N, C-alpha and C positions, 0 to 999 in steps of 0.2 A: 386850709387848702383841702376842700371837701373831696376833690377827685385825685389828689396826689397819689394815694396808694393804688388806685385803679390804673394810673399811668405808669406804674412800675413793672407791669407784666403784660404779656400778650393776651392773657386770659381776662384782663380787666374789662369792665363794663359788660359783664355777661358774655365774655369771649367776643366782644365787639358788636353784639346784637342789641345792646341797650345804651348806646352812647347818647347822653343828653345834649340838647341843642347848644348849651353854653360851654361844652367841654373844650373845644378848640380855643376859644377866647380865654378861658381860665388858664389853660396850659401856657399861653403866651404871657400872661401876667405872672404865673408861677416861675417860669424860666427867667424872666427879667429880674424879679425880686430875688430869687435864689442866687443869681450871678452877682448882683450888687452886694448882697450880704456876705456871700462866700469870699468875694474879693477883699472886703474889709477885714474878714477873719483870717485871711492868709491861706485860703485853700488853693491847692495846686490844680483843682478841677473846676470845670464849668458845666452847668446843665445845658442841654440842648434839646430842642423838640425834634422828634423823629416820627415821620409819618410812615408807619409800617404798611407795606403793600400787601395785597392779597387778603386772606381770611384773618380772623382774630381782631383784636383791638388795634385800631389805626392810630391812636394818639398816645405816644409814649414820651417819657422824659428820660433821657440817658445822660451819662456823665463821661467826660473825657478831659484830657489835659488842657490847661488854660491856653496853650498855644495851639489853636485849632488848625493853623497852617501846617504844622509838622506833626502833631499828635492826634491821630484819628482813632486810636484804640479806645474802645469802651472800657470804663473802669467802675469799680465799686466806689461809693462815696468815701472820702477821707474824713478824718475827725472834724476839721473845720466845716466841711460841707454838711456833715451830719448836724453840726451845731446850727448851721444856716437853715437847714430844713426845719429844725425845732423852732428857731426864731420866726421863720415865715409862717409856720403853723399857727402862731399866735397873733398874726397881723390882720386877720379878717380880709385877706386878699380877694376872696370871692365877692365881697361887697363892691369891689371896683369894676365888676363885670355886669354889663346890662346887654341882654340879647333880645331882639324882637323877632319872633317867629311869625311868619305869614303863610297863608295857604295860597298857592298859585292856582287861579281858576283855569281849568282846562277846557 
């Protein structure tokens, strides 16, 4: 997960000025994989994508309780989620993402 650390802080990706074109697609893959592994490991948390408005890094991954209907509070990763992050780091998830960039002729 080459961008995971950048997605943990609003100052990631050079404070939002250096976001690579595949960052959003990678985040989608990371969140899905993290949640599947975390559920199997018994984590009480789930990862979710948060599009931060305004300045700074727009692509964050945050954590909250697994019952997203009633638990909206952002939390630090619990031990099973930390283990899930470690597992997903070794899965080459970035290889699942292919993004094509084109230039719009004006």
